[in-house]
Backbone as CSV, one residue per row, in Angstrom:
resi,resn,N_x,N_y,N_z,CA_x,CA_y,CA_z,C_x,C_y,C_z
1,MET,65.009,95.484,323.622,66.139,96.214,324.159,67.390,95.995,323.306
2,GLN,67.488,94.801,322.697,68.631,94.500,321.853,68.703,95.463,320.666
3,VAL,67.545,95.844,320.149,67.518,96.754,319.003,68.100,98.117,319.376
4,VAL,67.889,98.558,320.598,68.444,99.845,321.036,69.972,99.775,321.025
5,GLU,70.519,98.676,321.496,71.978,98.503,321.464,72.493,98.492,320.030
6,LYS,71.757,97.851,319.135,72.154,97.802,317.718,72.121,99.211,317.110
7,ILE,71.085,99.972,317.421,70.967,101.342,316.905,72.129,102.192,317.418
8,ILE,72.403,102.108,318.709,73.504,102.875,319.292,74.830,102.481,318.635
9,SER,75.020,101.192,318.420,76.235,100.711,317.764,76.345,101.268,316.340
10,ASN,75.248,101.260,315.601,75.276,101.797,314.235,75.614,103.283,314.228
11,PHE,75.055,104.037,315.148,75.368,105.467,315.248,76.843,105.668,315.599
12,THR,77.330,104.894,316.553,78.705,105.037,317.029,79.722,104.649,315.955
13,ASN,79.424,103.603,315.226,80.375,103.078,314.242,80.310,103.777,312.898
14,ASN,79.273,104.551,312.639,79.132,105.192,311.336,79.919,106.489,311.294
15,GLN,80.953,106.498,310.489,81.760,107.704,310.342,81.697,108.246,308.909
16,SER,80.794,107.693,308.110,80.647,108.159,306.725,79.959,109.509,306.715
17,LEU,80.384,110.360,305.806,79.719,111.646,305.662,78.306,111.440,305.148
18,TYR,77.403,112.267,305.626,76.044,112.286,305.128,76.119,112.675,303.657
19,ILE,75.434,111.986,302.817,75.532,112.126,301.371,75.528,113.596,300.934
20,GLY,76.670,114.056,300.442,76.784,115.406,299.914,76.889,116.510,300.950
21,GLU,76.964,116.172,302.221,77.017,117.171,303.292,78.352,117.084,304.023
22,ASN,78.580,117.988,304.961,79.836,118.026,305.711,79.732,117.436,307.111
23,VAL,78.656,116.739,307.397,78.474,116.061,308.678,78.248,114.585,308.400
24,THR,78.461,113.762,309.407,78.184,112.331,309.232,76.683,112.098,309.339
25,MET,76.267,110.948,308.887,74.860,110.561,308.995,74.435,110.589,310.471
26,SER,75.283,110.075,311.340,74.979,110.053,312.769,74.828,111.466,313.322
27,GLN,75.772,112.346,312.996,75.691,113.735,313.461,74.417,114.400,312.955
28,HIS,74.078,114.140,311.712,72.883,114.730,311.111,71.622,114.337,311.885
29,MET,71.473,113.055,312.164,70.264,112.604,312.849,70.226,113.098,314.299
30,ILE,71.380,113.104,314.967,71.422,113.614,316.338,71.095,115.106,316.347
31,GLN,71.630,115.857,315.389,71.311,117.285,315.306,69.814,117.507,315.117
32,ALA,69.185,116.704,314.266,67.742,116.841,314.049,66.993,116.634,315.362
33,ALA,67.394,115.621,316.138,66.764,115.370,317.441,67.025,116.530,318.400
34,MET,68.229,117.066,318.378,68.554,118.203,319.245,67.686,119.421,318.904
35,LEU,67.459,119.650,317.631,66.609,120.768,317.208,65.168,120.560,317.667
36,ALA,64.686,119.327,317.576,63.328,119.020,318.042,63.223,119.225,319.553
37,GLU,64.267,118.844,320.269,64.291,119.073,321.726,64.262,120.561,322.029
38,LYS,65.090,121.312,321.335,65.168,122.758,321.544,63.814,123.425,321.285
39,ALA,63.062,122.888,320.311,61.735,123.420,319.978,60.655,122.883,320.919
40,LYS,61.073,122.087,321.903,60.166,121.516,322.910,59.071,120.631,322.290
41,CYS,59.470,119.843,321.301,58.551,118.904,320.662,58.286,117.716,321.577
42,LYS,57.247,116.983,321.258,56.938,115.749,321.985,58.071,114.753,321.767
43,LYS,58.205,113.833,322.722,59.296,112.859,322.644,59.186,111.989,321.395
44,GLU,57.972,111.771,320.895,57.817,110.959,319.689,58.439,111.653,318.477
45,VAL,58.278,112.957,318.378,58.868,113.712,317.268,60.389,113.724,317.410
46,ILE,60.878,113.868,318.625,62.328,113.838,318.859,62.893,112.494,318.422
47,CYS,62.210,111.418,318.787,62.669,110.079,318.417,62.597,109.885,316.890
48,SER,61.543,110.384,316.259,61.438,110.312,314.793,62.610,111.037,314.146
49,CYS,62.937,112.205,314.669,64.075,112.970,314.141,65.373,112.183,314.309
50,LEU,65.537,111.574,315.458,66.749,110.814,315.739,66.921,109.638,314.764
51,LEU,65.816,109.063,314.335,65.877,107.856,313.501,65.458,108.085,312.043
52,HIS,65.190,109.326,311.655,64.566,109.567,310.348,65.368,109.058,309.155
53,ASP,66.671,109.038,309.232,67.496,108.558,308.120,68.151,107.215,308.417
54,TYR,67.602,106.485,309.376,68.198,105.209,309.777,68.291,104.233,308.609
55,GLY,67.401,104.353,307.656,67.441,103.496,306.471,68.760,103.571,305.732
56,HIS,69.442,104.702,305.810,70.762,104.829,305.171,71.782,103.883,305.803
57,PHE,71.609,103.550,307.077,72.515,102.595,307.715,72.282,101.177,307.189
58,ILE,71.092,100.934,306.668,70.731,99.605,306.190,71.121,99.428,304.718
59,ILE,71.034,100.500,303.949,71.376,100.461,302.522,72.891,100.320,302.375
60,GLU,73.308,99.387,301.530,74.736,99.271,301.250,75.139,100.348,300.261
61,ASN,76.193,101.043,300.546,76.765,102.057,299.653,75.757,103.098,299.163
62,PRO,75.156,103.890,300.055,74.180,104.892,299.620,74.777,105.940,298.682
63,ASP,76.080,106.220,298.817,76.717,107.186,297.917,76.682,106.701,296.470
64,GLU,76.851,105.400,296.269,76.831,104.847,294.914,75.457,105.020,294.265
65,LEU,74.406,104.914,295.056,73.060,105.116,294.512,72.917,106.520,293.941
66,VAL,73.360,107.513,294.712,73.257,108.904,294.273,74.091,109.114,293.010
67,GLU,75.311,108.568,293.014,76.177,108.701,291.845,75.553,108.061,290.606
68,SER,74.729,107.036,290.814,74.058,106.354,289.710,72.683,106.955,289.413
69,ASN,72.363,108.081,290.048,71.065,108.739,289.895,69.906,107.831,290.276
70,LEU,70.061,107.113,291.362,69.002,106.242,291.875,68.612,106.683,293.279
71,ASP,67.345,106.496,293.608,66.864,106.771,294.960,66.818,105.456,295.721
72,GLY,67.519,105.384,296.842,67.543,104.158,297.628,66.309,103.939,298.478
73,GLU,65.392,104.917,298.470,64.164,104.839,299.267,64.460,104.519,300.734
74,HIS,65.445,105.247,301.279,65.859,105.030,302.663,64.716,105.198,303.646
75,GLU,63.756,106.072,303.326,62.637,106.285,304.239,61.783,105.032,304.386
76,ASN,61.581,104.303,303.285,60.797,103.060,303.333,61.589,101.929,303.985
77,ILE,62.876,101.866,303.684,63.732,100.829,304.269,63.813,101.024,305.789
78,GLY,64.030,102.260,306.212,64.072,102.547,307.650,62.745,102.246,308.322
79,TYR,61.656,102.685,307.684,60.315,102.448,308.227,60.056,100.945,308.387
80,GLU,60.323,100.177,307.329,60.050,98.733,307.366,60.831,98.037,308.477
81,TYR,62.057,98.464,308.695,62.858,97.868,309.761,62.366,98.313,311.145
82,LEU,62.178,99.612,311.308,61.879,100.174,312.631,60.457,99.906,313.119
83,LYS,59.513,99.674,312.203,58.107,99.514,312.612,57.875,98.281,313.485
84,SER,58.776,97.327,313.439,58.655,96.135,314.294,59.025,96.427,315.743
85,PHE,59.695,97.564,315.965,60.218,97.862,317.287,59.631,99.118,317.927
86,PHE,59.272,100.104,317.089,58.867,101.409,317.602,57.402,101.715,317.323
87,LYS,56.862,102.591,318.138,55.453,102.979,318.058,55.143,103.674,316.732
88,GLU,53.891,103.550,316.315,53.407,104.129,315.064,53.712,105.627,314.963
89,GLU,53.512,106.367,316.061,53.713,107.819,316.018,55.176,108.197,315.834
90,ILE,56.069,107.232,315.940,57.491,107.465,315.675,57.848,107.069,314.248
91,VAL,57.374,105.937,313.797,57.795,105.438,312.480,57.040,106.064,311.305
92,GLU,55.809,106.482,311.507,55.058,107.082,310.391,55.707,108.381,309.881
93,PRO,56.125,109.295,310.749,56.830,110.486,310.232,58.147,110.143,309.528
94,ILE,58.792,109.061,309.941,60.004,108.608,309.244,59.631,108.196,307.820
95,LYS,58.568,107.440,307.714,58.101,106.976,306.405,57.772,108.152,305.478
96,TYR,57.257,109.238,306.039,56.765,110.346,305.215,57.671,111.575,305.182
97,HIS,58.873,111.519,305.767,59.695,112.731,305.791,60.197,113.145,304.410
98,VAL,60.356,112.202,303.495,60.742,112.557,302.120,59.544,113.171,301.400
99,LEU,58.372,112.608,301.607,57.154,113.185,301.033,56.970,114.614,301.542
100,ALA,57.324,114.844,302.805,57.220,116.196,303.376,58.165,117.166,302.665
101,LYS,59.358,116.700,302.303,60.273,117.567,301.550,59.667,117.900,300.188
102,ARG,59.108,116.919,299.535,58.499,117.121,298.220,57.305,118.081,298.318
103,TYR,56.612,118.034,299.441,55.479,118.925,299.712,55.974,120.353,299.963
104,LEU,56.932,120.487,300.856,57.441,121.802,301.234,58.191,122.498,300.092
105,ALA,58.779,121.722,299.207,59.579,122.283,298.112,58.738,123.057,297.098
106,ARG,57.429,122.993,297.211,56.564,123.823,296.348,56.791,125.297,296.646
107,ASP,57.163,125.580,297.889,57.437,126.951,298.318,58.866,127.309,297.892
108,LYS,58.995,128.302,297.041,60.308,128.711,296.505,61.295,129.061,297.621
109,LYS,60.789,129.716,298.672,61.649,130.109,299.787,62.256,128.856,300.434
110,TYR,61.435,127.839,300.660,61.930,126.579,301.227,62.901,125.917,300.250
111,PHE,62.499,125.835,298.993,63.334,125.189,297.975,64.724,125.834,297.913
112,ASN,64.768,127.146,297.960,66.039,127.861,297.860,66.942,127.631,299.067
113,LYS,66.355,127.233,300.195,67.147,126.943,301.393,67.718,125.523,301.383
114,LEU,67.227,124.676,300.489,67.719,123.302,300.426,69.196,123.289,300.040
115,SER,69.947,122.394,300.632,71.342,122.215,300.236,71.360,121.626,298.822
116,GLU,72.489,121.717,298.169,72.603,121.150,296.812,72.306,119.650,296.826
117,ALA,72.797,118.953,297.857,72.541,117.512,297.968,71.047,117.233,298.103
118,SER,70.337,118.074,298.863,68.889,117.892,299.034,68.133,118.172,297.733
119,LYS,68.609,119.126,296.959,67.979,119.412,295.664,68.164,118.241,294.708
120,ILE,69.345,117.654,294.718,69.599,116.487,293.866,68.705,115.326,294.284
121,SER,68.666,115.052,295.598,67.848,113.928,296.067,66.358,114.196,295.852
122,LEU,65.941,115.459,295.924,64.539,115.797,295.655,64.138,115.308,294.264
123,ASN,64.982,115.551,293.284,64.684,115.089,291.924,64.646,113.573,291.851
124,LEU,65.587,112.903,292.523,65.621,111.441,292.527,64.392,110.861,293.224
125,GLN,63.836,111.609,294.179,62.702,111.136,294.972,61.351,111.449,294.328
126,GLY,61.357,112.026,293.139,60.108,112.268,292.430,59.765,113.731,292.225
127,GLY,60.594,114.627,292.762,60.355,116.057,292.576,59.221,116.586,293.441
128,VAL,58.840,117.807,293.142,57.804,118.516,293.903,56.447,117.832,293.680
129,LEU,55.656,117.748,294.742,54.322,117.145,294.645,53.383,118.049,293.846
130,ASN,52.463,117.416,293.124,51.416,118.194,292.442,50.270,118.454,293.426
131,ASP,49.284,119.215,293.005,48.181,119.604,293.907,47.436,118.408,294.479
132,ASP,47.144,117.408,293.651,46.423,116.224,294.139,47.255,115.455,295.159
133,GLU,48.555,115.310,294.888,49.438,114.615,295.821,49.530,115.378,297.145
134,CYS,49.529,116.698,297.067,49.573,117.527,298.287,48.325,117.316,299.131
135,LYS,47.180,117.323,298.488,45.919,117.127,299.223,45.889,115.756,299.891
136,GLU,46.364,114.754,299.174,46.402,113.403,299.728,47.348,113.342,300.933
137,PHE,48.506,113.974,300.811,49.473,113.998,301.917,48.905,114.734,303.126
138,GLU,48.221,115.840,302.904,47.641,116.628,303.998,46.618,115.841,304.812
139,ARG,46.041,114.802,304.225,45.043,113.982,304.924,45.675,112.881,305.782
140,LYS,46.961,112.681,305.655,47.628,111.620,306.410,47.623,111.967,307.902
141,LYS,47.455,110.936,308.706,47.356,111.094,310.163,48.576,111.814,310.750
142,TYR,49.752,111.528,310.233,50.971,112.101,310.797,51.571,113.190,309.902
143,PHE,50.709,113.888,309.188,51.142,114.970,308.296,51.960,116.018,309.053
144,LYS,51.405,116.550,310.139,52.083,117.634,310.869,53.416,117.183,311.456
145,SER,53.442,115.987,312.016,54.700,115.463,312.565,55.731,115.246,311.462
146,SER,55.283,114.788,310.310,56.190,114.568,309.179,56.807,115.881,308.708
147,ILE,55.998,116.935,308.684,56.485,118.257,308.292,57.532,118.750,309.302
148,LEU,57.259,118.566,310.591,58.229,118.961,311.625,59.550,118.223,311.457
149,VAL,59.462,116.905,311.296,60.676,116.100,311.129,61.471,116.621,309.932
150,ARG,60.770,116.915,308.847,61.456,117.390,307.640,62.146,118.732,307.866
151,LYS,61.490,119.635,308.567,62.101,120.948,308.809,63.346,120.815,309.686
152,PHE,63.286,119.965,310.695,64.469,119.737,311.529,65.550,119.011,310.726
153,ASP,65.138,118.098,309.880,66.054,117.364,309.003,66.874,118.347,308.164
154,GLU,66.224,119.273,307.541,66.916,120.209,306.644,67.865,121.129,307.402
155,ALA,67.543,121.443,308.639,68.372,122.362,309.426,69.542,121.658,310.121
156,ALA,69.555,120.345,310.101,70.516,119.568,310.894,71.757,119.176,310.094
157,LYS,72.479,120.191,309.631,73.667,119.921,308.817,74.808,120.865,309.182
158,LYS,74.860,121.252,310.455,75.845,122.229,310.922,77.125,121.530,311.377
159,THR,78.241,122.156,311.088,79.532,121.568,311.472,80.108,122.203,312.727
160,ASP,79.552,123.309,313.161,80.163,124.081,314.243,79.339,124.108,315.528
161,ILE,78.681,122.987,315.835,77.881,122.961,317.060,78.366,121.841,317.978
162,GLU,78.092,122.010,319.256,78.425,120.969,320.226,77.384,119.862,320.104
163,MET,77.863,118.673,319.870,76.972,117.538,319.624,76.713,116.726,320.887
164,LYS,75.486,116.235,320.989,75.173,115.254,322.019,75.672,113.900,321.513
165,SER,75.730,112.964,322.391,76.113,111.596,322.042,74.844,110.762,321.864
166,ILE,74.908,109.769,321.013,73.763,108.855,320.846,73.440,108.178,322.175
167,HIS,74.447,107.992,323.021,74.218,107.359,324.330,73.268,108.190,325.200
168,GLN,73.231,109.487,324.976,72.319,110.348,325.730,70.863,110.139,325.314
169,TYR,70.640,109.422,324.229,69.285,109.148,323.754,68.822,107.722,324.047
170,LYS,69.622,106.981,324.790,69.263,105.581,325.080,67.920,105.484,325.807
171,LYS,67.708,106.334,326.793,66.451,106.306,327.549,65.264,106.621,326.632
172,LEU,65.416,107.608,325.752,64.361,107.942,324.807,64.054,106.766,323.889
173,LEU,65.091,106.160,323.328,64.891,105.025,322.447,64.193,103.870,323.177
174,THR,64.674,103.570,324.355,64.102,102.457,325.144,62.637,102.727,325.481
175,SER,62.317,103.947,325.866,60.927,104.265,326.255,59.995,104.363,325.044
176,SER,60.576,104.367,323.840,59.755,104.499,322.633,59.473,103.161,321.954
177,LEU,60.005,102.097,322.518,59.771,100.769,321.954,58.317,100.348,322.150
178,ILE,57.859,99.478,321.291,56.487,98.945,321.386,56.362,98.132,322.657
């Protein structure tokens, strides 16, 4: 339960803009969860969306990494931290949401919809997957959930919407603990 309070505190205290976007990291993740709710996804996918970029809260100075053309591997950092507290069906899509972007970016239509910041990070994260990497990713247990999280992730960068509060997700977070 202490981890839920820590997560809520991190969301509440984070006022930094999401790297290269016009929303904060907290707003971005809450928007992703709101989109998953609107699409009537399972609570595990909603929770994955809510926490998908949590690794950025753990990385010191994520903006400096981008400026230095480095990938902070926030998905792995978030996964490694969260897996001690949350169920597998929540943390696995977090671990693979960057791989899902690399997978989806093979489609020109998807690639063209990416924000400039997402295109930059795509290159830092290894670029578009090749055919063998795609086949390997498609075999992963949480492939479909990872793709969903990624699609909500990309759409969750709006500045003109009414936002929920992280406090409204306390029950979801608590019920998703191991």
